[in-house]
N, C-alpha and C positions, 0 to 999 in steps of 0.2 A: 572245742568242737572237733569231733573226729570226722575226717573226710576221706573219701576213697581216692586212690591214685587215678590220675588222668593219663590215658594212653593217647598220644598224638599220632594221628594217621594222615593228616592233611585234608580230611574231608568230613570228619565227624565231631568237631568241636562244638560245644554248646555254650550259651551264655552262662549257664550254671557252672560249667567247667572253668570258664574264665574267672568267675567269682571265687571258686574253690581254690584255684592256684594263686590268684592275685591277693586274696584277703585271708585265706585260711591255710595256706602253706601246703596244699595238696601235692603229693609226690607226682613228678612228671616222668613219663616213660615214652620212648620213641618206638613205634611198632616195627616189627621185622620187615614188613613190606615197605615201609617208609625208608628204612635204611638201605634197602636194595635200590629203590628208585633214586635216592640221593647219589649212590655210587654210579648208577648208570648214566645219570645226567652229567655228573662230574667228568666222566670219560669223554663225552662229547666236547666239553669245554677244553679238556687237555689236548684233544686232537686239533682243535682250532688254534690253540696257542702254538703248537708245534708247526702247524702249516702256515701260520701267518695270514690266513684268510681274513679279509676285512670284516670284522664283526663288532658291532657297537659294544663298547665297554670292556672288551676283551683284548682286541688288537687295535682299538682306536681310543681317542680321548673321549671326554664326556661333554654333553650339551653342545654348545657352539663349537667345541674343540673336537667334535666327532670326525672331522676330516683329517685329523692328525694321526698318522700311523704309529702304532706302538709295537716294538719288536718283542720277540720271545724273551729276551734278556731284561726288558724293561717292564714286563708284566707284573712281577711282584711289587716293584716300586709303584707302579700305577695304582694297584689296589690299596696299598698302604697309604700312599699320598692322598688318595680319594678320601679316606677316613680322616686323616689329619686336617686336610683343607676344608672339609665339609662340617667339621665339628664347631659350628658357629652359633649354637643356640645361646639365648640370653634369657634373663629374667629368673624368677624363682624356680627351684627344682620341682618337678612333678612329684607328688606323693609316691611312696614306694609301691603301693598297690597298683597304681596306674603303670609304673615302669614294668612291674612283673606281668601285667596284662599285655603290654606291648611286646615283651620278650616272648611270651607264649604264642602270640599271633604270628610273630616273625618265624618262630620255630615251626608252626603249623604250615606256613607257606613253603618252607624248605622241605617239609615232609611230603609235599605233593610231588616232588621230583622234577619240577620245572625250573628250578633256580640255578642248577649247575654248580652248587657250592661244594667245597671240600667237606667231607664227612665230619672233620674236626669242628666245623663251624656250628652245626646243630648240636653236636655233642657237648660243646662248652656251654651253649645256651641251656641245655638240660641240666648240666652240673651247676651252673650259676643259680638257676631256679631252685634246685633241690638243696643247695648248700647255703642259700641266703645271701648271695653276692648280688647287690642291686646297684646298678650304675646310677650316678648322679646325672640327671638329664634336665637341662634347662627347658622350660615349658614353651618358650617363644622361638620363632624362627622358621616355621614351616609355611610354605605357600599352599600346601595341600595338592601339589601335582609335581611330577618327577619324584614322587614319594615324599615322605616326611624326612627329608634328607638331613637337615641340621640336627634334629632331635635324635634320630636313629644313629647318627655318627657318634654321638656321645656314648651310646651303648656299645658300639663297635670299638671305641677307644679302650674300654675296659677289657674287652675280649682279646685285644692285642697287647695288653699290659700297660696301657696308658690311661689318661683320664682319672676320674675319681669314682669311688663306689662306697656304699654303705655295707658294713659287715658287723653283725652282732651289735647293732645300734650305733656304730661309730662311722663317721665319714673319714676316709683315708685314700691314699693313692690307689689307683686301680690295681697296680701290680702287687701291692701289699695285701689288698683284699683277696686277690686270687691266691697268693701264697698262703695266707692264713687259712683259707678254705681247702688247701691242698691241690690247687689247680695251676696249670701252666698256660701261658698265653698261646693263642694260635698264630701261625704264620700264614698270611693271606697269599693267595695265588689265583690264577684263572679269572674267575668272575666274582670272587668272594666278597670284595668290598662293596660292589654294586648289589650283590645278592643280600647283603645285610641292610643297606640303607634305602633301597628303592622300593617303595610300596606305601600302603596306607595303615600300617599297624598302630601308629600313634592315635590317629583320629578314631580308628576302629576299637582300639583297646579302651580309650576313654568312653566311647559310645557303648560298648558292651556293659561296662560297669554302670554307666548312666541309665541304661534301659532297666537293669535290675533295680537300681535305686528308684527310678520313676514308678515301677510297678509296686514297690513297697510304699512309696509316698501316696500312690492312688488308694491303696488300702487304708492307710492312715487318714487320708482325707475323708473317705467314706465313713470311717469310724468316728472322726471328729464331728462330721455332720450329724451322725446318729445321736451323739451326746447332746448336740445343740437342739435336736428335735425334742429330747427329754426336757431340756431346760426351758424350752418355749411351749411345752405341752403341744407339740406339733400335730398337724392334721395329716394322717397317713393316706387319705383318699388319693392324693397325688402320686402315691407309690403303687396304686392298684395295677396289677399286671395287664389288665385289659387296655389301660391307657397306652402302655408301652408296646404292646403287641400291635397296636394300631399304627405305630411308627417304629418298626422293628430293627432299630440299630442295636447291635449286640451290646455295646457298652452301656447304652441307656437301660436296656432290659436287665442286664446284670447288676447295675448299680441300684436300681429300684428294689430288686429282689434281695440284694445284700443288706440294704438298710432295713427292710422289713424283718429280716432274720435278726438283725442286731436289736431291734425294738420289741421283738416278740415277748409278751408277758409283762410289758411295762404298764404301770398304773397311771403314768403321767400323760401319755399321748392321748389325743382326741378328747381332752377334758375342758377345753375353752368353750364357754357358753357364748351363744350368739355370734359365732365366728365360723366361717366356712372355708377359708383358705389362708395359707401362709404367704409371706413375702417370697419373692423369687429365689432368694438365697437358700430357702428350704424347699419350696415347691418345685424348683427347677434343678435340684441337685442331680437327678438322674440324667437330665439332658446335658448339663454342663460337665459333670464328672464323666459321664458316659462318652462324650465327645473326646475328652482327653484319653479315656481308656482305649477307644478305637484307634486314636493316633499312636499311642504307645505300642499297641499290638502291631500296627503297621511297621513302626520303626524296628521292633524286634525281628520281624520277618526279613527286613533289609539287612540288619546286622548279622542274622544267622547265615545269610548268603555270603556276606562280606568276610566274616571271620574264617570261612572255609574256602576263600577264593585265593587265586594267585595274582598278586598285585605287583610282582617283580617285573623287571624289564632289562634286557630282552629275555624271552622265555626259551627254554631248551626243551626240545621234543625228541627224546631218545629213540622212539619207534622209527622215525624216518630221518633222524640225525639232523633235524632242522633247528636253527636258532633264529627266532623271529622277533624283531623289534616292534612293539606296539604301544598302547597307552593305558594298560590296566592300572598303572600307578596313579591315574587321575582320580582325585577324591570326590568328584561331583556327586555320586550316589550317596555318599556319607554326608557331605556338606549340606545337601538339601534336607536329608532326614534329621540331622542334628538340629538344624534351624527349626524344623517342624516339631521335634521333641521339646525344644526350649519353649516354644509357644504353648504346647499342650501342658507342660508341667507348670509353667508360669500361671496358667489360668486356674489351677488348683489353689494356688495361694491367693489369687485375685478374689475369688468368691469366699475363701476361708476368712480373709481379713474383714470382709463385709459382714460375715456372721459374727465375728468377734465384736465389731462395732455395734451391732444390734444388741449384743449381750450387755455391753457396758453403758450404752446410751439410755438414760432414764426415760427418754421420750419414746423409746422403741422396745424396751425390754420387758414389757408386760408386768410392771409393778415391782420389779426387783430394785434394790437400792442402787443409787447412782454409782457407777463404776464398781459395782458388786462389793461394796464395803459399808458396814455400819459406821455411824458417826462420821459421815462424810464431811469434808472441810478440814478437820484435823487429820483425817486419813484421805489419801488420794486413791487408794485401792488399785484397780486395774486400769486406770486411766492411761498410763504410759506404755504398758505392753502393747496396747492398740496402736500407739504412735510408732513403736518399733516395727510392728507388722506392716503398717502403712508405708513406712520407709522402705522396707524390703520389697514390698509389692511394686512400688514405684521404681526401684532400682532394676527389678526384673523387666520392667517395660523397656528400659534401655538395653538390657542384655539380650532381650528377645528379638531385637532388630536383626534381620538375617545377615549373615556373613557371606552366604553363598551367592549373593547377587553381585559381589565384588570380584574383580580380577585385576591383575597387573602383569606386565611382561617381565621376563628374566632371561638370563643366559644369552645375551646379545640378540634378543627377540626370537630366538629359536623356540623358546618355551613361552608362547604368546597368549595362553589362556590357562589360568589356574583356578582351583576350587575354593580356597580358603577354608577347607574342610576342618583342619585342625583348630583354626580360630573358632569355628562354629562348635566344635566339640568342647574346647576349653570353656566356652561360655556356658555350656550346659552344666558343667560342674559347679559353677558359681550359682546358677539358677537353682540347682538341686539343694545346695546349702541354704539358700535363702528360703526356699519353700519349706524345707524341714523345720526351720525356725518359726515360720509363720504358723505351720500346723501345730507345733509344740505350744505356741501361745494360745491357739484355739482350744486345744485339749485342756490346758491349764485353766483358761477362762470359763469354759463350759463346765468343768468339774466344780468350780467355785459357784457358778450360777445354780447348778443342780443342788448343791448343799444348801444354798439360800432358799431354794424352792421347797426344800423339805420333801423330796420324793420318797415315797414309802417303798416302792418296788420298781426296780429297773428292769429293762429288757435283758435277754440272755447275754447279748454282747456288750451292751452299755454297762451292765452290772460288773462284768469282768474288767472293763476299762476303769470304773470307779474304784474297784478293789486295788487294781494296779497303781493307779494314781495316788490313792490315799495310803498305800503302803510306803510310798517314797516321799510324798508331799502332803503336808497337813493343810487343812482349810485356813485361809487367811482371815484372821479376826481383827488385826490391826496392821498398820503398815510395817513391812519388813523388806529386806533386800530381795526384790522379785527376780533379779538376775539369777540368783541361785535356784529359784523355783523353775525358771525357764530352762536352765541348763539341765535340771533333773528331768523335766518333761521331754527335753530334746533327747536325752539319753534313753528314755523309755521308748519313744517312737523310732529311734535309730536302731534299736535292737530287734533284728528279724525274729528272734524267738518270742518276743512279746507280741508282735503282730500275729505270729502263727498261733500263739496260745488263745488269743481272742477269736481268731478264725475258727479254731477247733471247738470253741464253746458254742458256736452257732450252727454247727453241722448236724 
């Protein structure tokens, strides 16, 4: 996949840019204006170091130790020790795409010119991204306020030649990864250590990728529901635009219009005699999926603001030579929206699993074989994929419990309210994985049901779905290892190009 370079300015980053850099290796460049701002703000910090003026994190200690004065000669040790002492993350490492997203967002903060970091700091972030040096970052340890300190410190470790990093698919010492990539560690001074680790790029980086994934899952959910309409010979009166204009939520209207386009030309829909309405899992798809669509759109707006925000502390304002300590590192805006996103995405799986249950249940599936297999008894067919979907949906109900309602004190009670934003963001990554599997099972089950129904002509979009599914997965005629089929279906819906191809067919 060919992607355009991303120029980092401090204020123009998009979620699509984050995806391009994090997952597709887009080249990163730092704008000329950003380089000038970085130099100007660094000069202010240098002047403070020389003067010894009490300024948080430059000539003082951190947190509850902010009353301790740090001399000019101690400044370099202060910044380095900050990184060494704060690298306390635990648990499994973040996937490399998440770490790359985090690095890009930290770079974008520096580009705004309010962090006061040495130009070598953003420069090495650019080089590490472009040359594929990805720090090993444990996923747990952030309270989501005072910045994502513990996790970001593991990125900073590699920047100074410590820690561990991935390079060309291998995990090695950070200094070795830099050396193999032709890079040299940076020497921290001024406010560099604090400028690297104070802020919300961990929760925001996870969030940016999660928003993209949620948008793709929403499309996959709408497509899956469309194929279930085919299998049930669904009644499209409930999709009539007049209904949705009378309750004009954008997501609801868009969902109904999308499914109608998917089904256009179908010979199966509206063919049930003596029946006038579908169960809620079909009839209310616009209302349910639409509510999730509106929630996802809201979260995108919040993330678009956050990824172009300065969440460092203290902030350096070169125009009037002020350095001001504040609370932009507090992750509450992201914590709440990540919890919201988790609920919205979970609901896509909740209703999807119910459609799958209707497909396999002989009491509900409109005359199809029990569990969508001939010679039932000897064959169990699609009985257990529905179990798996139900299990994942129930797990999501636990994961969707909000993290943002929690708080705990730290740093000698100086930091007495925290957001738990990174916990909220980490949960959404698991929810997304579960939902993707549930939707894959629905696609797989719906395709089997459609084959058994013997549909002669599919809709414009559902026809493309069936071609894609049957290109990679054959109809099940007797029991086989359905795990393999689920994984193939998962691969199909996880590929953005497949989703785009189906979308293109209905335009």
